[in-house]
PDB file of N, CA, C and O in Angstrom:
ATOM      1  N   MET A   1     100.192-163.426 -11.302  1.00  0.00           N
ATOM      2  CA  MET A   1     100.571-164.673 -11.928  1.00  0.00           C
ATOM      3  C   MET A   1     100.570-164.499 -13.441  1.00  0.00           C
ATOM      4  O   MET A   1      99.694-163.828 -13.988  1.00  0.00           O
ATOM      5  N   ASN A   2     101.522-165.084 -14.107  1.00  0.00           N
ATOM      6  CA  ASN A   2     101.556-164.969 -15.560  1.00  0.00           C
ATOM      7  C   ASN A   2     100.818-166.131 -16.230  1.00  0.00           C
ATOM      8  O   ASN A   2     100.359-167.055 -15.559  1.00  0.00           O
ATOM      9  N   MET A   3     100.713-166.071 -17.547  1.00  0.00           N
ATOM     10  CA  MET A   3      99.968-167.091 -18.272  1.00  0.00           C
ATOM     11  C   MET A   3     100.586-168.477 -18.115  1.00  0.00           C
ATOM     12  O   MET A   3      99.859-169.468 -18.054  1.00  0.00           O
ATOM     13  N   THR A   4     101.894-168.562 -18.050  1.00  0.00           N
ATOM     14  CA  THR A   4     102.546-169.859 -17.888  1.00  0.00           C
ATOM     15  C   THR A   4     102.091-170.531 -16.603  1.00  0.00           C
ATOM     16  O   THR A   4     101.798-171.727 -16.597  1.00  0.00           O
ATOM     17  N   ALA A   5     102.030-169.784 -15.535  1.00  0.00           N
ATOM     18  CA  ALA A   5     101.575-170.340 -14.263  1.00  0.00           C
ATOM     19  C   ALA A   5     100.122-170.794 -14.370  1.00  0.00           C
ATOM     20  O   ALA A   5      99.742-171.805 -13.780  1.00  0.00           O
ATOM     21  N   ARG A   6      99.311-170.052 -15.119  1.00  0.00           N
ATOM     22  CA  ARG A   6      97.906-170.436 -15.301  1.00  0.00           C
ATOM     23  C   ARG A   6      97.802-171.747 -16.077  1.00  0.00           C
ATOM     24  O   ARG A   6      96.971-172.596 -15.754  1.00  0.00           O
ATOM     25  N   LEU A   7      98.637-171.913 -17.091  1.00  0.00           N
ATOM     26  CA  LEU A   7      98.614-173.153 -17.866  1.00  0.00           C
ATOM     27  C   LEU A   7      99.105-174.334 -17.023  1.00  0.00           C
ATOM     28  O   LEU A   7      98.565-175.436 -17.118  1.00  0.00           O
ATOM     29  N   ILE A   8     100.118-174.102 -16.209  1.00  0.00           N
ATOM     30  CA  ILE A   8     100.600-175.167 -15.320  1.00  0.00           C
ATOM     31  C   ILE A   8      99.495-175.594 -14.371  1.00  0.00           C
ATOM     32  O   ILE A   8      99.318-176.785 -14.116  1.00  0.00           O
ATOM     33  N   ALA A   9      98.752-174.628 -13.848  1.00  0.00           N
ATOM     34  CA  ALA A   9      97.657-174.936 -12.930  1.00  0.00           C
ATOM     35  C   ALA A   9      96.546-175.722 -13.632  1.00  0.00           C
ATOM     36  O   ALA A   9      95.860-176.523 -12.997  1.00  0.00           O
ATOM     37  N   ALA A  10      96.365-175.498 -14.937  1.00  0.00           N
ATOM     38  CA  ALA A  10      95.301-176.174 -15.683  1.00  0.00           C
ATOM     39  C   ALA A  10      95.711-177.560 -16.153  1.00  0.00           C
ATOM     40  O   ALA A  10      94.853-178.387 -16.461  1.00  0.00           O
ATOM     41  N   ALA A  11      97.014-177.824 -16.212  1.00  0.00           N
ATOM     42  CA  ALA A  11      97.506-179.108 -16.721  1.00  0.00           C
ATOM     43  C   ALA A  11      97.331-180.206 -15.683  1.00  0.00           C
ATOM     44  O   ALA A  11      97.445-179.982 -14.477  1.00  0.00           O
ATOM     45  N   GLY A  12      97.055-181.385 -16.188  1.00  0.00           N
ATOM     46  CA  GLY A  12      97.002-182.557 -15.323  1.00  0.00           C
ATOM     47  C   GLY A  12      98.401-183.142 -15.183  1.00  0.00           C
ATOM     48  O   GLY A  12      99.355-182.650 -15.785  1.00  0.00           O
ATOM     49  N   ALA A  13      98.512-184.183 -14.391  1.00  0.00           N
ATOM     50  CA  ALA A  13      99.799-184.841 -14.186  1.00  0.00           C
ATOM     51  C   ALA A  13     100.343-185.354 -15.519  1.00  0.00           C
ATOM     52  O   ALA A  13      99.655-186.078 -16.238  1.00  0.00           O
ATOM     53  N   GLY A  14     101.572-184.980 -15.841  1.00  0.00           N
ATOM     54  CA  GLY A  14     102.216-185.442 -17.055  1.00  0.00           C
ATOM     55  C   GLY A  14     101.781-184.743 -18.328  1.00  0.00           C
ATOM     56  O   GLY A  14     102.261-185.083 -19.410  1.00  0.00           O
ATOM     57  N   GLU A  15     100.873-183.767 -18.225  1.00  0.00           N
ATOM     58  CA  GLU A  15     100.388-183.060 -19.411  1.00  0.00           C
ATOM     59  C   GLU A  15     101.282-181.874 -19.739  1.00  0.00           C
ATOM     60  O   GLU A  15     101.873-181.249 -18.858  1.00  0.00           O
ATOM     61  N   VAL A  16     101.364-181.584 -21.026  1.00  0.00           N
ATOM     62  CA  VAL A  16     102.062-180.398 -21.487  1.00  0.00           C
ATOM     63  C   VAL A  16     101.046-179.527 -22.215  1.00  0.00           C
ATOM     64  O   VAL A  16     100.485-179.940 -23.230  1.00  0.00           O
ATOM     65  N   LEU A  17     100.809-178.328 -21.703  1.00  0.00           N
ATOM     66  CA  LEU A  17      99.909-177.372 -22.336  1.00  0.00           C
ATOM     67  C   LEU A  17     100.725-176.196 -22.830  1.00  0.00           C
ATOM     68  O   LEU A  17     101.679-175.770 -22.178  1.00  0.00           O
ATOM     69  N   VAL A  18     100.344-175.671 -23.989  1.00  0.00           N
ATOM     70  CA  VAL A  18     101.007-174.480 -24.519  1.00  0.00           C
ATOM     71  C   VAL A  18      99.944-173.458 -24.882  1.00  0.00           C
ATOM     72  O   VAL A  18      98.802-173.802 -25.186  1.00  0.00           O
ATOM     73  N   SER A  19     100.342-172.207 -24.844  1.00  0.00           N
ATOM     74  CA  SER A  19      99.426-171.132 -25.212  1.00  0.00           C
ATOM     75  C   SER A  19      99.206-171.122 -26.718  1.00  0.00           C
ATOM     76  O   SER A  19      99.973-171.716 -27.476  1.00  0.00           O
ATOM     77  N   ASN A  20      98.164-170.448 -27.135  1.00  0.00           N
ATOM     78  CA  ASN A  20      97.876-170.343 -28.554  1.00  0.00           C
ATOM     79  C   ASN A  20      99.001-169.614 -29.286  1.00  0.00           C
ATOM     80  O   ASN A  20      99.347-169.978 -30.410  1.00  0.00           O
ATOM     81  N   GLY A  21      99.570-168.593 -28.660  1.00  0.00           N
ATOM     82  CA  GLY A  21     100.671-167.867 -29.276  1.00  0.00           C
ATOM     83  C   GLY A  21     101.878-168.757 -29.532  1.00  0.00           C
ATOM     84  O   GLY A  21     102.498-168.683 -30.594  1.00  0.00           O
ATOM     85  N   PHE A  22     102.212-169.602 -28.553  1.00  0.00           N
ATOM     86  CA  PHE A  22     103.323-170.536 -28.717  1.00  0.00           C
ATOM     87  C   PHE A  22     103.009-171.530 -29.824  1.00  0.00           C
ATOM     88  O   PHE A  22     103.849-171.807 -30.681  1.00  0.00           O
ATOM     89  N   TYR A  23     101.790-172.065 -29.800  1.00  0.00           N
ATOM     90  CA  TYR A  23     101.368-173.040 -30.815  1.00  0.00           C
ATOM     91  C   TYR A  23     101.459-172.440 -32.215  1.00  0.00           C
ATOM     92  O   TYR A  23     101.966-173.087 -33.131  1.00  0.00           O
ATOM     93  N   GLN A  24     100.974-171.213 -32.390  1.00  0.00           N
ATOM     94  CA  GLN A  24     100.985-170.569 -33.698  1.00  0.00           C
ATOM     95  C   GLN A  24     102.407-170.299 -34.192  1.00  0.00           C
ATOM     96  O   GLN A  24     102.632-170.230 -35.400  1.00  0.00           O
ATOM     97  N   ALA A  25     103.367-170.147 -33.283  1.00  0.00           N
ATOM     98  CA  ALA A  25     104.752-169.895 -33.663  1.00  0.00           C
ATOM     99  C   ALA A  25     105.491-171.160 -34.099  1.00  0.00           C
ATOM    100  O   ALA A  25     106.570-171.080 -34.685  1.00  0.00           O
ATOM    101  N   LEU A  26     104.912-172.322 -33.814  1.00  0.00           N
ATOM    102  CA  LEU A  26     105.553-173.584 -34.196  1.00  0.00           C
ATOM    103  C   LEU A  26     105.453-173.815 -35.701  1.00  0.00           C
ATOM    104  O   LEU A  26     104.496-173.372 -36.335  1.00  0.00           O
ATOM    105  N   PRO A  27     106.436-174.507 -36.273  1.00  0.00           N
ATOM    106  CA  PRO A  27     106.297-174.924 -37.667  1.00  0.00           C
ATOM    107  C   PRO A  27     105.103-175.878 -37.790  1.00  0.00           C
ATOM    108  O   PRO A  27     104.774-176.593 -36.843  1.00  0.00           O
ATOM    109  N   ALA A  28     104.472-175.882 -38.939  1.00  0.00           N
ATOM    110  CA  ALA A  28     103.283-176.721 -39.151  1.00  0.00           C
ATOM    111  C   ALA A  28     103.568-178.186 -38.840  1.00  0.00           C
ATOM    112  O   ALA A  28     102.693-178.891 -38.338  1.00  0.00           O
ATOM    113  N   SER A  29     104.759-178.644 -39.127  1.00  0.00           N
ATOM    114  CA  SER A  29     105.091-180.055 -38.870  1.00  0.00           C
ATOM    115  C   SER A  29     105.059-180.383 -37.377  1.00  0.00           C
ATOM    116  O   SER A  29     104.736-181.512 -37.006  1.00  0.00           O
ATOM    117  N   ASP A  30     105.386-179.425 -36.519  1.00  0.00           N
ATOM    118  CA  ASP A  30     105.364-179.649 -35.071  1.00  0.00           C
ATOM    119  C   ASP A  30     103.967-179.483 -34.484  1.00  0.00           C
ATOM    120  O   ASP A  30     103.676-180.042 -33.426  1.00  0.00           O
ATOM    121  N   ARG A  31     103.111-178.738 -35.140  1.00  0.00           N
ATOM    122  CA  ARG A  31     101.747-178.532 -34.631  1.00  0.00           C
ATOM    123  C   ARG A  31     100.943-179.823 -34.598  1.00  0.00           C
ATOM    124  O   ARG A  31     100.000-179.946 -33.817  1.00  0.00           O
ATOM    125  N   ALA A  32     101.305-180.777 -35.434  1.00  0.00           N
ATOM    126  CA  ALA A  32     100.567-182.044 -35.495  1.00  0.00           C
ATOM    127  C   ALA A  32     100.590-182.794 -34.162  1.00  0.00           C
ATOM    128  O   ALA A  32      99.730-183.639 -33.914  1.00  0.00           O
ATOM    129  N   ALA A  33     101.556-182.496 -33.315  1.00  0.00           N
ATOM    130  CA  ALA A  33     101.679-183.180 -32.028  1.00  0.00           C
ATOM    131  C   ALA A  33     100.726-182.619 -30.977  1.00  0.00           C
ATOM    132  O   ALA A  33     100.677-183.132 -29.859  1.00  0.00           O
ATOM    133  N   PHE A  34      99.968-181.577 -31.313  1.00  0.00           N
ATOM    134  CA  PHE A  34      99.103-180.909 -30.343  1.00  0.00           C
ATOM    135  C   PHE A  34      97.637-181.029 -30.722  1.00  0.00           C
ATOM    136  O   PHE A  34      97.289-181.057 -31.903  1.00  0.00           O
ATOM    137  N   ALA A  35      96.788-181.098 -29.719  1.00  0.00           N
ATOM    138  CA  ALA A  35      95.333-181.136 -29.916  1.00  0.00           C
ATOM    139  C   ALA A  35      94.719-179.947 -29.185  1.00  0.00           C
ATOM    140  O   ALA A  35      95.163-179.594 -28.093  1.00  0.00           O
ATOM    141  N   PRO A  36      93.691-179.323 -29.786  1.00  0.00           N
ATOM    142  CA  PRO A  36      93.070-178.179 -29.112  1.00  0.00           C
ATOM    143  C   PRO A  36      92.331-178.613 -27.851  1.00  0.00           C
ATOM    144  O   PRO A  36      91.815-179.727 -27.766  1.00  0.00           O
ATOM    145  N   MET A  37      92.292-177.726 -26.893  1.00  0.00           N
ATOM    146  CA  MET A  37      91.540-177.954 -25.658  1.00  0.00           C
ATOM    147  C   MET A  37      90.385-176.980 -25.610  1.00  0.00           C
ATOM    148  O   MET A  37      90.347-176.002 -26.357  1.00  0.00           O
ATOM    149  N   ASP A  38      89.444-177.254 -24.727  1.00  0.00           N
ATOM    150  CA  ASP A  38      88.411-176.267 -24.451  1.00  0.00           C
ATOM    151  C   ASP A  38      89.102-175.034 -23.882  1.00  0.00           C
ATOM    152  O   ASP A  38      90.193-175.127 -23.318  1.00  0.00           O
ATOM    153  N   LEU A  39      88.465-173.888 -24.032  1.00  0.00           N
ATOM    154  CA  LEU A  39      89.037-172.671 -23.469  1.00  0.00           C
ATOM    155  C   LEU A  39      89.211-172.825 -21.963  1.00  0.00           C
ATOM    156  O   LEU A  39      88.341-173.365 -21.281  1.00  0.00           O
ATOM    157  N   VAL A  40      90.329-172.351 -21.456  1.00  0.00           N
ATOM    158  CA  VAL A  40      90.620-172.407 -20.027  1.00  0.00           C
ATOM    159  C   VAL A  40      90.291-171.038 -19.449  1.00  0.00           C
ATOM    160  O   VAL A  40      90.802-170.020 -19.917  1.00  0.00           O
ATOM    161  N   ASP A  41      89.444-171.016 -18.441  1.00  0.00           N
ATOM    162  CA  ASP A  41      89.062-169.750 -17.803  1.00  0.00           C
ATOM    163  C   ASP A  41      89.923-169.554 -16.564  1.00  0.00           C
ATOM    164  O   ASP A  41      89.828-170.316 -15.602  1.00  0.00           O
ATOM    165  N   ARG A  42      90.751-168.539 -16.595  1.00  0.00           N
ATOM    166  CA  ARG A  42      91.646-168.264 -15.489  1.00  0.00           C
ATOM    167  C   ARG A  42      91.372-166.879 -14.920  1.00  0.00           C
ATOM    168  O   ARG A  42      91.271-165.895 -15.653  1.00  0.00           O
ATOM    169  N   ARG A  43      91.257-166.826 -13.610  1.00  0.00           N
ATOM    170  CA  ARG A  43      90.976-165.577 -12.902  1.00  0.00           C
ATOM    171  C   ARG A  43      92.007-164.506 -13.267  1.00  0.00           C
ATOM    172  O   ARG A  43      93.201-164.790 -13.362  1.00  0.00           O
ATOM    173  N   ASN A  44      91.544-163.305 -13.465  1.00  0.00           N
ATOM    174  CA  ASN A  44      92.359-162.137 -13.800  1.00  0.00           C
ATOM    175  C   ASN A  44      93.035-162.220 -15.163  1.00  0.00           C
ATOM    176  O   ASN A  44      93.780-161.313 -15.534  1.00  0.00           O
ATOM    177  N   VAL A  45      92.791-163.286 -15.913  1.00  0.00           N
ATOM    178  CA  VAL A  45      93.361-163.425 -17.253  1.00  0.00           C
ATOM    179  C   VAL A  45      92.243-163.539 -18.283  1.00  0.00           C
ATOM    180  O   VAL A  45      92.326-162.969 -19.371  1.00  0.00           O
ATOM    181  N   GLY A  46      91.210-164.273 -17.932  1.00  0.00           N
ATOM    182  CA  GLY A  46      90.105-164.510 -18.857  1.00  0.00           C
ATOM    183  C   GLY A  46      90.229-165.875 -19.515  1.00  0.00           C
ATOM    184  O   GLY A  46      90.851-166.789 -18.973  1.00  0.00           O
ATOM    185  N   LEU A  47      89.636-165.995 -20.677  1.00  0.00           N
ATOM    186  CA  LEU A  47      89.664-167.264 -21.394  1.00  0.00           C
ATOM    187  C   LEU A  47      90.972-167.402 -22.163  1.00  0.00           C
ATOM    188  O   LEU A  47      91.397-166.484 -22.863  1.00  0.00           O
ATOM    189  N   ILE A  48      91.597-168.556 -22.021  1.00  0.00           N
ATOM    190  CA  ILE A  48      92.862-168.825 -22.688  1.00  0.00           C
ATOM    191  C   ILE A  48      92.662-169.980 -23.662  1.00  0.00           C
ATOM    192  O   ILE A  48      92.190-171.051 -23.280  1.00  0.00           O
ATOM    193  N   ARG A  49      93.023-169.757 -24.917  1.00  0.00           N
ATOM    194  CA  ARG A  49      93.042-170.846 -25.899  1.00  0.00           C
ATOM    195  C   ARG A  49      94.357-171.566 -25.707  1.00  0.00           C
ATOM    196  O   ARG A  49      95.417-170.944 -25.788  1.00  0.00           O
ATOM    197  N   CYS A  50      94.313-172.864 -25.454  1.00  0.00           N
ATOM    198  CA  CYS A  50      95.554-173.604 -25.271  1.00  0.00           C
ATOM    199  C   CYS A  50      95.469-174.952 -25.986  1.00  0.00           C
ATOM    200  O   CYS A  50      94.403-175.397 -26.409  1.00  0.00           O
ATOM    201  N   TRP A  51      96.608-175.562 -26.098  1.00  0.00           N
ATOM    202  CA  TRP A  51      96.772-176.806 -26.840  1.00  0.00           C
ATOM    203  C   TRP A  51      97.478-177.821 -25.954  1.00  0.00           C
ATOM    204  O   TRP A  51      98.381-177.474 -25.192  1.00  0.00           O
ATOM    205  N   ARG A  52      97.057-179.081 -26.062  1.00  0.00           N
ATOM    206  CA  ARG A  52      97.638-180.168 -25.266  1.00  0.00           C
ATOM    207  C   ARG A  52      98.511-181.013 -26.183  1.00  0.00           C
ATOM    208  O   ARG A  52      98.098-181.405 -27.274  1.00  0.00           O
ATOM    209  N   ARG A  53      99.719-181.283 -25.722  1.00  0.00           N
ATOM    210  CA  ARG A  53     100.608-182.139 -26.505  1.00  0.00           C
ATOM    211  C   ARG A  53     100.178-183.578 -26.322  1.00  0.00           C
ATOM    212  O   ARG A  53      99.941-184.039 -25.206  1.00  0.00           O
ATOM    213  N   ALA A  54     100.083-184.274 -27.435  1.00  0.00           N
ATOM    214  CA  ALA A  54      99.718-185.696 -27.394  1.00  0.00           C
ATOM    215  C   ALA A  54     100.862-186.487 -26.739  1.00  0.00           C
ATOM    216  O   ALA A  54     102.035-186.166 -26.927  1.00  0.00           O
ATOM    217  N   PRO A  55     100.506-187.510 -25.980  1.00  0.00           N
ATOM    218  CA  PRO A  55     101.571-188.314 -25.341  1.00  0.00           C
ATOM    219  C   PRO A  55     102.376-189.073 -26.404  1.00  0.00           C
ATOM    220  O   PRO A  55     101.869-189.408 -27.475  1.00  0.00           O
ATOM    221  N   HIS A  56     103.616-189.325 -26.078  1.00  0.00           N
ATOM    222  CA  HIS A  56     104.446-190.123 -26.984  1.00  0.00           C
ATOM    223  C   HIS A  56     103.943-191.555 -26.990  1.00  0.00           C
ATOM    224  O   HIS A  56     103.575-192.084 -25.941  1.00  0.00           O
ATOM    225  N   PRO A  57     103.922-192.198 -28.165  1.00  0.00           N
ATOM    226  CA  PRO A  57     103.469-193.607 -28.222  1.00  0.00           C
ATOM    227  C   PRO A  57     104.423-194.550 -27.537  1.00  0.00           C
ATOM    228  O   PRO A  57     104.180-195.756 -27.503  1.00  0.00           O
TER     229      PRO A  57
END
């Protein structure tokens, strides 16, 4: 399983999670829409730093 599948498994209904690498590649103006999450521990991958997109108002 790849990291994307691990993030999908960690996301709740309607949540959007992105990897730290994806988050770091975003322009600073787009990063404001994301909040850090606790590290996600995924089997055979280890701890993943990920970010949750804030819901639209």
